[in-house]
N, C-alpha and C positions, 0 to 999 in steps of 0.2 A: 703711630704706635708701634714701635719696635719690639718684637718678641725675643725673649732670650731662648736658649736651647731648652731648659728645663720647661717653659711654658709651652713650647711647641710639642715636647715630649707629653706632657699632661694633656694637651689639647688631643694628640693622636690616641693616647691610652683612651680617653673619654668617649672618643668616637668608635674606637674598636670595641668598648665595652657595650655602647648603645647597639651597635650592629649585631653583636652576639645576642644580647638580651631579646632584640626584635626578631631574631630568626629562631631562637630556641627555646625563649624563657617566657615568652606573653601568653597569658592563658587563653585558651581556645573556646569558642561558643559552645555551651553545654548542650547536651542532647535532650531537650524538651519539645521539640517540633511534634511529637505524636499526641501532645496534650494541647496544643495551641488552638484557641477558639472554643476549648471545653471549660466547664465549671472545675475547679481544684481547690482542694483544702490542703495548705501548706502549714508548716510550723517552722517558724525562725526566729531569729534576734535582731531587733532594731539596732542597726550598726552605726549609726550618725544621728546627730540630733535632728529632729523633725523639721523639715524646711516648711514653716506655716505660711501659707498664702492667702488670698483675699478671700477665696470661697471653700479651700480645702486645705490639706496638709499631705506633704508628700514624705513617705517614709521608705527609707533604703532597709530591706529585709535580708538578712543573710540566713539562708536555709540551714537547718541544723543536719540534715542528713547528707548534705552535698555542699560543697564550696561553690555556691550560685547565689548571687544578689538580684533581687528583685525589687523593682520600684512600685510601691503600692500607694493609691491614692484613697484617701479616706476623709470624713469631714472635720471640719475644724472642732466640732464640739468633743471629738473623742479624745481624752487624756492619754496620750502616750509620750514616753521617754525614752531615751537612749538606753540599752541593756535590757528593756523589757523583752521577756519571750512571748510571742503571740502567735495566736491561730488565725490564718488568713483564709477567706472563702471569697471566691468570685471567678470570673473568666480571665484565664490567662491569655495574653496577647503579645504581639511583638510590637516594639515601637515603630510608629510610621514618620517619616519626613514630612514636614508641612511648609506651606507659603506664608513667609511673614508679611507685615503690612506694606513693605517696601516692594513686595513681589518676587522677593528672592526666596529660593528654596532653602529651609536650614536642615542640615544633616543631623537630625534628631538621633537616628540609630547610631551614627558613629560618635556623637557627642555621649549617649549613654555607654555605648561600648567602651570608651576610653575611661569609664569608671568601672568597668566589668560587669554591666548592667545590660543584658540582652531581652529581658521580659518585664512586662508591667502588667499591672492589675487595677483597674478603674473601678470606682464605686464598690470597693471592697467592704465585705464585712470582718470586723476583727474582734478578736477577745483576747485579752491579756492574761496570760498563763502565770507568769511570774516576773519579778523585776530583779535588778541589779547583777544581770548577767555580764555586763560589759567591764572594761577597765574602770578602775575606781578612779584614776586620774582623769580620765575622759569625762566620767560622769559628774565628777566635783566641777570642771571646767565648765561643761554645759549648764549645771545648775546654776553657776555664779553667772553665767552668761543670761540666762533665762530671769532669773531675778533681778539683774540690772535692767533688762529690757522691761520689766514689769514696773519698776520705779519710775523709769522715763514714761511709760504709758500712764501712770496715775497722775502726773502732773502736767504732762503736755499733751494737747489734744491731737487726733489724728487730721491732716497727714503729716503735720510737723514732726510727731513723734516718730513716724516711719522713716522720714529724712534723718531724724537724729540716729535712731537705730542703724539706718544705712551707713551713715557718715563713720561711725566709730566701730561697727561690727559687722559691716558688709550684708546686714539684713534688708532684704527689698522686694519681700513676698507681699506687703501689704498695700502698695500701690496700685490704682486701677490702670485698666489699659490707656486711658487718656492721659494720664500724668507719666506714664511710662513713654509713651510716645512724645511727650514734651521733653522729656529727658534726651530722648534719641535725636529728635529733629534739632535741639540746641547743642547736640555734642556735649552734654555734661553727665552722661549716664555713668562716667568713670568715678564721679565722685561718691556713689553709693556702691559700688563694686569692690571696695576695698582694695583700691589699688596700691601701687607702691608708696605713692605720694601720702596716703593715709598712714601706711604702716611705718613711713620714714618719720611721721610727726609723732606717732606713738616712740619709737625706738629713741628718738632724740630726748623725748620728754622724760621717759625712764630713766635714761643716762644722766640726765640733769639731776633728777631726783635722788638716785643712789649716790650721785657724785656728792651730795650735800652731807651724806651720813657716813659713807664708807670710804676706804681708799681707793685708789684709781683701779687696781687689779681686781679687787673683790667687787666693786661695781659694775666693771665690764663683764665679768663671771655671772652676776646676778641679771645684767642687762639681757644678756645672751639667753638665759634661762627663761626670762619673762618674755621675751621675743618668741621664743619656741612656743611657749603655753599659750599666748595671744594666737598665734597662728592656727594652733590646735583648735582653739576654742571658737575660732571665727569660721572654722570649716576647711582650712588648708588649701584655699584657691591657688591656682598657679600662679597668679599675680603676687598674691601674699607671700607664697615660698618663695619666689624670685626676688623678693625684697627682702625677705627674712635673711636669705642665703647673702645678699649685698651689705647687709646692716651686720651680719655676722662677721664677715671679711672685714668690714672696716673696725668693728670692735677688736679683733684678733690683730689687725694691724697696729692700733693703739697700745695693746698690750705688750707687742713686741717691739714697740718703737720703730716700725716699718712705715714708709709712705703708702698711703691708700690710694691706688688708683682704680676710679670708678670705672672705666672702660675695661679693664682686665676683670674686674670683680663681675661686671656684667656678663662676659663671655664665660667665665667659669661657673657663674650661677646658672646659666643657660644650658651650658654642656652638662653640668650635675644633673640637671633635672631631665635633660634629654637620655643620659645614660641610664638614670634610675626607670625611666619609663619612656621608650622612644616615641609614644603615642602622642605625648604632650605638644610634640612638634606641629600636629594639626589641629592644636587646641586654639581657638578664636582668642581667648582672654591672655594665653601666654604669649600668642604672637603680637597682640596689640600692645602688651605690657613690655615686651622685649625691645620692640622697634621705638616705642614712645621713649623708654627710658634711654635708648641710645640718641635718639633725636633731640633729650634735653641734655645729654653730655656733649654730643659734638656739634649741634646747630646753633646752640643758645650762644656760644661765643659769637657766631657770625650775626645772629639777629639782634644781639645786644648794641651793634654799631647802628642799626635802623632806629633806636629809640633813645638816641641821645637827649631829646626834649623832654622824656620822660623823668621825674624826680628820682633820685636814688633812695630817699628816705622809705623806711619801713620795708625795703626791699623791694618797692613797687618795679622799678625799672628792670629787675631780673626777672620777678614774677611774671611781668608782661611777654618779655623776650622767651622765657622758657615755654610759655603757654603757646606762643607761635612755632615754636621750634617743635614742640610735641604735636601740635595740630599739622604742621606740614609733613612730618615723618610719618604720621599713622593715616593720612587722607588717602593714598594710594590703595593701601590694603583695605581700608574700610570701604572704599568705592568698589572694590573688587569682592568682598566679602558681603556687604549690606546694600551697596547701590545707593547708600543715602549720602548726599552732599548737604551739609548744613552751612548757610550762608550768614548764620548769625553766632556761629560757635565761639568766634574771638570775642566779640563784644560779652556775649552771656558769661563765659569764662573769666573775662577780665573782672566782671562786675561781682562775681562770688568768690574767686580762688583766694583773694587777699583775706577774706572773712574765714575761711575754712579752718584754719587752725586755732583761731579764737573759739569758734562755734564748737569744735571738737572739744577744746578745753572745758567749756561751759556744759556740753552734754556729759562730760565725764564727771564734773563736780556733782551735776544734778543726780546721777545716776548713784555715786558714792554715798551723796547725802541722804538719800532715800534708806540707806542701811542704817544710818546713825540718827538722824532726825528728819522726819517727813516735812516738819514747818520749815526746816532749812531748804529742802528740795524744792519746795514750792517757792521760795524766793529765786534761788538759782533757775530754777524751771522756767520762770517768767522772762528772765535775762534770756535764756536759751531760747525760748518761744519767739522772741522778737528777732533775733537772728536767723532763726529757721524760716520765719514767714517772710522775711526778706529774700532770703535765696530762692524759696520756691515761687516768690512773687517775680523775681527777674526770670526764672525758668519759664514760668506761665506766660508772662508777657511776650517773650521772644518766641516761645515755642507755638504761640496761637497766632503770629502773623502769618498772612496766606503765603509770604515769600520766604518762610524760615528755612525751607529745605526743598529738595526736589529729588527725584528718584533717577539714577541712571540704571536701567535694567539690565544690561549686559556691559561691564566693564571688563575687558579684555586682560588676562594674566599676563599675556606679553606685553603689553603698554604698562602694567604695574611693574614687571620686571625692570623695562627700560627706564621709567622714572628713577626707580631705586638706583640703577646703575649711574646714571646722572647725579643723583644726590651724594652718592658716595665719592664720584669724582670730584665734584664741587668740595666737600668736607676735606678729602686727602689733597687736592691741590692747592687749596688754600693753606692747610698745614704745612706741606713742604714750602 
């Protein structure tokens, strides 16, 4: 991949911007240490869509008197919405790191700090003072999202409905710990994390739909707007943002009749995100998304040669090759970050990935039908339920095997870097 002088200049500018922002413009930790461990009464506005979990819901509260975000845990029964002004009462705490099921320490402090959250209140008492204090656009998008999820939940039982909402909207709070562990042990957690794969399916279908009605230029513009709104509605995770930027670059290329080079788009997307917030570089989802996408782009042409016996029909050979490429590319960093090595990741992914686009289509139709005619939603919901049951069945089967995965307690960073050096040498030596 030969870079032009303009591209090199752009990379240098973005790196300089990232350094300047990191050194001078990132917010510091607010001075609240004097009340940590004490009961406080705070007033603020819910600044994001509530994250509803199995036993409670997490609220991101932005305090009114200071530019401070606090994560508040309240019961599921409390109806709270984005833009609500609330009074919160509880014990103010600092987040603490914890040990995962694989025995690795999860840096929860850094994870929340990257979102400008430095304090939490568990088991909080909350009182809603007023509503409608947030952005009208955000409020509308979150209402559409929650109504869509209710339509799914009304015609599809749990846990299939949770999987459906996870596939199309990235919602995964409803799964119990056993099911989450099965996703992790089978290496299939990415399907409910709103990865770039999910966003690319949405982007492609949006473009096909608009292309049937409008001119090419107008359909591209509308496509970019819909992708932006979709990313906001689903919580603007780093993987979704990265995929959205790449999709936007692709659409701009179509509009200007320029060749779309996915490798360059990936680099630009990553650098734009780092320039905007350098802390994203230590975000695990960003790292996995960036590396997995790079693996699909540059390793798939190599792995395709290994599967000449696999039929080309329905894109099955490419799906198998790209799944292996993504698995190879993220395996070293996954071992370093989580210590989990899945022995069943490839067969589990092979058996479900081909079905994912069709499942997402029927989930979407089921949710939309709920707004039009619930009877139609029941019909499509039954088809969707069968697909989701199959996906969960595959994951449960492989995840419950005693040899599904094993844990490496301490995978060295040096070894991780060495493996990636060899992978890069393999890619570029073959290309040359």
